[in-house]
C-alpha atoms as one frame of an Amber mdcrd trajectory, in Angstrom:
protein
 -27.705 -16.097 -69.289 -25.277 -16.886 -66.465 -25.398 -15.186 -63.100 -22.383
 -14.917 -60.858 -22.048 -14.631 -57.099 -18.865 -13.003 -55.896 -18.063 -12.835
 -52.206 -15.190 -12.303 -49.847 -14.276 -14.320 -46.798 -11.803 -12.444 -44.644
  -9.327 -14.061 -42.327  -6.014 -13.281 -40.712  -3.059 -15.549 -40.341  -2.162
 -17.072 -36.964   0.739 -14.616 -36.871  -1.777 -11.973 -35.794  -2.545 -13.867
 -32.591   0.201 -13.194 -30.073   1.061 -14.334 -26.593   2.614 -11.255 -25.091
   4.801 -12.502 -22.236   7.445  -9.808 -21.801   7.939  -6.083 -22.180  10.554
  -3.433 -21.461   9.299  -0.093 -20.167  11.114   3.152 -19.402   9.183   5.599
 -17.211   9.983   9.308 -17.604   7.965  11.373 -15.150   7.861  13.037 -11.762
   6.461  12.404  -8.298   3.203  10.960  -9.628   5.369   8.217 -11.123   7.820
   7.599  -8.282   5.388   7.807  -5.340   5.054   4.348  -3.762   7.424   3.051
  -6.481   4.659   2.717  -9.052   7.007   1.211 -11.692   7.985  -1.467  -9.182
   4.318  -2.182  -8.466   3.775  -2.580 -12.214   6.678  -5.022 -12.424   5.502
  -7.122  -9.465   1.915  -7.137 -10.715   3.086  -8.247 -14.157   5.220 -11.008
 -12.663   2.247 -12.354 -10.702   0.378 -12.729 -13.991   3.195 -14.580 -15.737
   4.809 -11.624 -17.510   8.465 -10.677 -17.506   9.183  -6.956 -17.451  12.391
  -4.968 -17.586  11.906  -1.461 -16.236  13.874   1.693 -15.619  12.876   5.228
 -14.759  13.998   8.822 -14.997  11.995  10.904 -12.520  12.308  14.471 -11.249
   9.863  16.037  -8.806   7.571  18.566 -10.491   9.200  18.104 -13.895   7.318
  19.401 -16.932   7.518  18.055 -20.466   9.910  20.909 -21.250  12.196  19.912
 -18.381  12.295  16.322 -19.608  12.849  17.415 -23.212  15.783  19.661 -22.219
  17.418  17.105 -19.924  20.195  15.034 -21.585  19.507  12.224 -19.118  16.120
  11.633 -20.779  17.859  10.749 -24.033  20.619   8.771 -22.325  17.911   6.606
 -20.777  16.150   6.210 -24.134  19.451   5.063 -25.686  20.184   2.642 -22.842
  17.986  -0.149 -24.241  15.665  -1.044 -27.105  12.570  -0.134 -25.108   9.189
  -1.492 -26.077   7.563   1.511 -24.398   8.763   4.841 -23.097   6.159   6.315
 -20.741   6.001  10.117 -20.744   4.323  12.065 -17.935   3.805  15.816 -17.741
   3.625  17.941 -14.608   0.257  17.285 -12.981  -1.360  20.613 -13.893   0.160
  21.659 -17.215  -2.012  19.562 -19.576  -5.148  20.966 -17.906  -4.316  24.575
 -18.734  -6.073  26.430 -21.596  -5.864  24.865 -25.044  -3.589  27.505 -26.552
  -1.243  27.486 -23.589  -0.889  23.703 -23.695  -0.296  23.805 -27.444   2.549
  26.297 -27.080   4.112  25.285 -23.752   3.626  21.513 -23.501   2.655  19.876
 -26.790   5.893  20.737 -28.666   8.004  19.089 -25.961   5.732  16.052 -25.767
   6.148  15.604 -29.526   9.911  16.179 -29.294  10.243  13.429 -26.700   7.994
  11.028 -28.614   9.866  11.681 -31.871  13.107  10.842 -30.093  11.597   7.603
 -28.823  10.698   6.584 -32.379  13.992   7.687 -33.930  16.225   5.949 -31.393
  14.561   2.559 -31.913  12.111   1.879 -34.734   9.941  -0.447 -32.657   9.748
   1.664 -29.506   6.437   3.329 -28.653   5.747   6.528 -26.754   2.985   5.971
 -24.201   1.614   9.012 -22.398   0.706   8.675 -18.722  -2.704  10.352 -18.410
  -2.684  11.444 -14.790  -5.734  12.326 -12.686  -7.468  15.513 -11.670  -6.736
  16.759  -8.193  -9.185  15.774  -5.482 -10.971  19.126  -5.653  -9.561  20.352
  -8.938  -7.384  23.448  -9.108  -9.228  26.216  -7.191  -7.182  28.962  -8.893
  -9.028  28.471 -12.188 -12.787  28.227 -12.699 -12.344  26.012 -15.751 -10.626
  23.259 -13.725 -11.863  23.889 -10.172 -13.414  20.422  -9.787 -12.004  16.952
 -10.247 -14.226  16.241 -13.239 -13.347  19.481 -15.031  -9.634  18.968 -14.508
  -9.739  15.285 -15.381 -11.543  15.974 -18.658  -8.939  18.587 -19.605  -6.171
  16.093 -18.853  -7.869  13.427 -20.954  -8.233  15.729 -23.941  -4.654  16.984
 -23.740  -3.021  13.573 -23.417  -5.042  12.274 -26.350  -3.855  15.304 -28.316
  -0.244  14.512 -27.410  -0.666  10.940 -28.635  -2.473  11.918 -31.829   0.256
  14.438 -32.644   3.120  11.992 -32.187   1.908   8.521 -33.188   1.808   7.646
 -29.515  -0.707   6.066 -27.161  -2.285   6.841 -23.795  -2.446   4.846 -20.594
  -5.715   6.226 -19.138  -4.909   6.180 -15.438  -7.109   9.245 -14.894 -10.085
   7.410 -16.396  -9.604   4.484 -14.012  -9.280   7.033 -11.221 -12.632   8.580
 -12.162 -14.284   5.143 -12.255 -13.171   4.432  -8.690 -14.252   7.857  -7.442
 -17.675   7.505  -9.077 -18.371   3.899  -8.117 -16.331   3.305  -4.962 -16.068
   6.700  -3.236 -14.982   5.168   0.078 -11.661   4.081  -1.443  -9.235   6.925
  -0.868  -6.772   7.486  -3.691  -5.107  10.741  -2.580  -2.639  11.642   0.130
  -3.466  14.553   2.402  -2.420  17.118  -0.210  -5.299  16.077  -2.487  -2.861
  15.582  -5.332  -0.339  12.784  -4.884  -1.355   9.122  -4.833  -1.776   6.963
  -1.792  -0.670   3.326  -2.211  -4.164   2.619  -3.536  -3.699   5.258  -6.236
  -0.297   3.969  -7.274  -1.599   0.399  -7.356  -4.460   1.553  -9.581  -1.927
   3.225 -11.892   0.168   0.040 -12.024  -2.924  -2.005 -12.920  -3.777   0.470
 -15.669  -0.279   0.247 -17.118  -0.482  -3.537 -17.060  -3.696  -3.473 -19.097
  -2.258  -0.808 -21.424   0.982  -2.675 -22.131  -0.292  -6.249 -22.324  -3.878
  -5.633 -23.468  -5.001  -8.058 -20.788  -6.982  -7.685 -17.603  -5.078  -7.458
 -14.308  -8.078  -9.004 -12.541  -6.974 -12.055 -10.588  -3.448 -10.908  -9.804
  -2.241 -12.319  -6.506   0.062  -9.344  -6.015  -1.928  -6.946  -3.842   0.681
  -4.255  -3.201  -0.015  -4.269   0.535  -3.748  -3.676   0.047  -6.583  -5.856
   1.271  -7.893  -8.308  -1.308 -11.347  -6.706  -1.854  -9.823  -3.261  -2.483
  -7.169  -4.654  -4.827  -9.854  -6.531  -6.773 -11.877  -3.326  -7.244  -8.819
  -1.446  -8.491  -7.846  -4.271 -10.850 -11.335  -4.256 -12.327 -11.393  -0.463
 -12.668  -8.168  -0.564 -14.692  -9.506  -3.312 -16.943 -12.683  -1.341 -17.648
 -10.817   1.902 -18.350  -8.407   0.313 -20.832  -9.850  -2.779 -22.437 -13.229
  -1.314 -23.377 -11.539   1.493 -25.331  -8.224   0.285 -26.782  -8.771   2.162
 -30.090  -9.591   5.371 -28.193  -6.269   5.221 -26.370  -4.450   4.243 -29.612
  -2.829   1.296 -27.845  -0.813  -1.183 -29.912   0.739  -4.493 -28.873   4.487
  -4.137 -28.968   4.839  -7.585 -30.518   2.261  -6.930 -33.247   3.332  -3.558
 -34.584   3.852  -4.970 -38.068   0.381  -5.034 -39.596  -1.050  -5.404 -43.071
  -4.613  -5.263 -44.325  -6.261  -4.460 -47.610  -9.551  -3.451 -49.134 -10.945
  -5.004 -52.294 -13.101  -3.503 -55.030 -14.737  -6.058 -57.315 -15.755  -5.887
 -60.960 -18.121  -8.863 -61.341 -18.430  -8.383 -65.099 -14.758  -8.909 -65.927
 -13.823 -11.107 -62.946 -11.296  -8.493 -61.886 -10.446  -6.907 -58.574  -8.451
  -3.934 -57.395  -6.725  -3.868 -54.049  -5.636  -1.109 -51.683  -3.169  -2.020
 -48.979  -2.874  -0.516 -45.505   0.398  -1.170 -43.702   2.086  -0.243 -40.454
   5.781  -0.797 -39.647   6.193  -2.510 -43.036   9.075  -1.839 -45.452   8.353
  -4.402 -48.182   5.401  -6.554 -49.198   4.324  -9.083 -51.801   0.879  -9.951
 -53.175  -0.141 -13.508 -54.035  -3.343 -13.419 -56.100  -4.183 -17.095 -55.622
  -3.901 -18.048 -59.294  -0.144 -18.514 -59.478   0.716 -14.847 -60.018   2.343
 -12.398 -57.611   3.124  -8.692 -57.490   5.097  -6.192 -55.451   3.100  -3.249
 -56.805   1.313  -0.858 -54.498  -2.500  -0.938 -54.774  -2.552  -3.420 -57.689
  -5.394  -4.625 -59.912  -5.783  -8.178 -61.188  -8.054 -10.011 -63.614  -9.003
 -13.675 -63.164  -9.560 -15.850 -66.208 -12.546 -17.835 -64.980 -14.911 -18.561
 -62.103 -13.360 -20.239 -59.080 -11.948 -19.749 -55.604  -8.976 -17.380 -55.271
  -7.197 -16.681 -51.990  -5.480 -13.315 -52.189  -2.618 -12.979 -49.730  -0.660
  -9.901 -48.677   2.627 -10.560 -46.857   4.464  -7.658 -45.229   8.040  -7.495
 -43.931   9.296  -4.846 -41.521  11.820  -4.028 -38.786   9.393  -5.000 -36.016
   8.284  -8.303 -37.546   6.210  -9.638 -40.411   2.471  -9.989 -40.955   0.164
 -11.787 -43.357  -3.501 -11.418 -44.189  -5.621 -13.160 -46.798  -9.047 -12.680
 -48.373 -10.802 -15.397 -50.320 -12.679 -14.366 -53.463 -15.172 -16.892 -54.776
 -16.663 -16.573 -58.280 -19.402 -19.147 -58.626 -21.804 -19.904 -61.481 -25.478
 -20.007 -60.516 -28.809 -20.014 -62.303 -32.554 -19.912 -61.537 -33.586 -19.166
 -57.947 -30.394 -18.228 -56.113 -29.704 -19.841 -52.764 -26.202 -20.092 -51.358
 -24.598 -20.493 -47.964 -21.355 -18.542 -47.579 -19.250 -20.341 -45.008 -19.957
 -18.757 -41.611 -21.651 -15.751 -43.205 -24.782 -17.488 -44.494 -27.510 -15.911
 -46.558 -30.338 -16.923 -48.891 -31.470 -14.923 -51.903 -34.787 -15.864 -53.537
 -36.290 -14.514 -56.729 -39.925 -13.905 -55.800 -41.087 -12.480 -59.133 -39.791
 -10.993 -62.374 -38.119  -8.071 -60.591 -38.451  -8.777 -56.858 -35.883 -10.496
 -54.654 -35.698 -11.482 -51.014 -32.390 -11.492 -49.137 -32.238 -13.206 -45.761
 -29.265 -13.571 -43.440 -29.043 -16.896 -41.646 -27.631 -17.844 -38.243 -28.967
 -14.695 -36.557 -26.567 -12.479 -38.482 -27.383  -8.934 -39.505 -28.024  -7.678
 -43.030 -26.747  -4.213 -43.967 -25.271  -1.910 -46.616 -27.684  -3.008 -49.350
 -27.099  -1.182 -52.645 -28.077  -1.659 -56.280 -25.603  -0.359 -58.866 -25.277
  -0.611 -62.630 -22.278  -1.915 -64.533 -20.707   1.544 -64.390 -20.780   1.474
 -60.596 -23.606   4.022 -60.357 -26.406   3.533 -57.833 -29.780   2.919 -59.526
 -33.395   3.261 -58.417 -34.975   0.458 -56.444 -37.715  -0.018 -53.894 -37.389
  -1.615 -50.473 -40.634  -3.493 -49.824 -39.762  -4.927 -46.419 -36.777  -4.691
 -44.092 -35.674  -5.834 -40.687 -32.261  -6.705 -39.274 -31.981 -10.044 -41.073
 -34.370  -9.914 -44.065 -35.072  -7.532 -46.920 -37.352  -7.589 -49.965 -36.187
  -5.420 -52.842 -37.807  -4.531 -56.166 -35.718  -3.495 -59.158 -37.269  -0.604
 -61.077 -34.864  -0.068 -63.935 -34.301  -2.663 -66.647 -30.955  -4.221 -67.435
 -28.091  -5.886 -65.622 -27.463  -4.759 -62.055 -25.040  -5.521 -59.261 -26.664
  -6.097 -55.878 -24.205  -5.564 -53.018 -24.827  -6.193 -49.330 -23.121  -7.227
 -46.124 -23.973 -10.201 -43.942 -22.241  -9.725 -40.632 -18.734  -8.638 -41.599
 -18.687 -10.256 -45.058 -19.201  -8.211 -48.231 -21.190  -9.832 -51.026 -21.824
  -8.853 -54.638 -24.396 -10.480 -56.940 -24.969  -9.921 -60.636 -28.684 -10.068
 -61.570 -30.675  -9.368 -64.729 -33.934  -7.407 -64.701 -35.351  -7.966 -68.230
């Protein structure tokens, strides 16, 4: 009786690793944007860190999303260049109003603007400027009468705008909260408790740098007229707000919009696999199954004739670039006590008795997602005799051929075993 180990080693092509050195950004907003020439601060900060930026702005004091959406100049500016990002900022209070009011009076115009961004240039992204709560909130309304209450409402609304329009969020208000909580002696507001002082605008510029380039602004020699210790604190606050939570803010590199990935389901009995692709900004793709055959089918299945190593490659082509990813499937004959090192994801499986096995992850990796299934893919009864993060002893209860699946680190593994 032959046993077979089947495992996947996932890797991405070097095309996924980008040096992002330039970006074009159009700012559409109001006084929170133009105070202290925040876009200019962003450009100078970027330049100090080796980035080239082309910027423009369309700003009107007190303008709401509706005002921007109804202003022909907004669309003229969008058409003026193939922008990597168009930043959209609402009036400072409107996203903090009650949920229903925001949904009827602000969200439709935010989506209208973002849709225009996408339709004018396929590779342009709408990035929403999450502003900050006022110094003491808005005293007219109990629900937002403190900074924290108002800031949380703004956060929720801007995330809703982005989720509704395939956009992203630059979380300036989150960086603002970090500074208020951890460095309360740094003043961010002018005397009106609303508009930004130079420190506030510099913090916003740092946050936009991290949001656009996905890099920390810490170490920039451009201080925006601030003293070095204060600038360093603001740079760090922006890095923390953005880089710890890139998925939360739905931020995407403008030079890596084209993305492909796929999931694999294995059938260890027939040496076959089915694949399900996930693509973004991709018009066409081709599969290479690693055995000389290719396919342009969506979500294909493929059967391999014999044990061996097969590198499955998915190549995607789109208007914003191309992307490639590959998974290696290895079908390997084994017999007796099973012990195998899987590249960087090492494990050892030992047969301790007729129906008891020990799985141990090597190199301080974690062991997880352990399942026992039959040849129909149904989970079967088993007993876990011992378990910690890296080792597990398992006893098979039912007779017959089973598939033992488990993860070591990020690698999925599947083993065919016989319990006579």
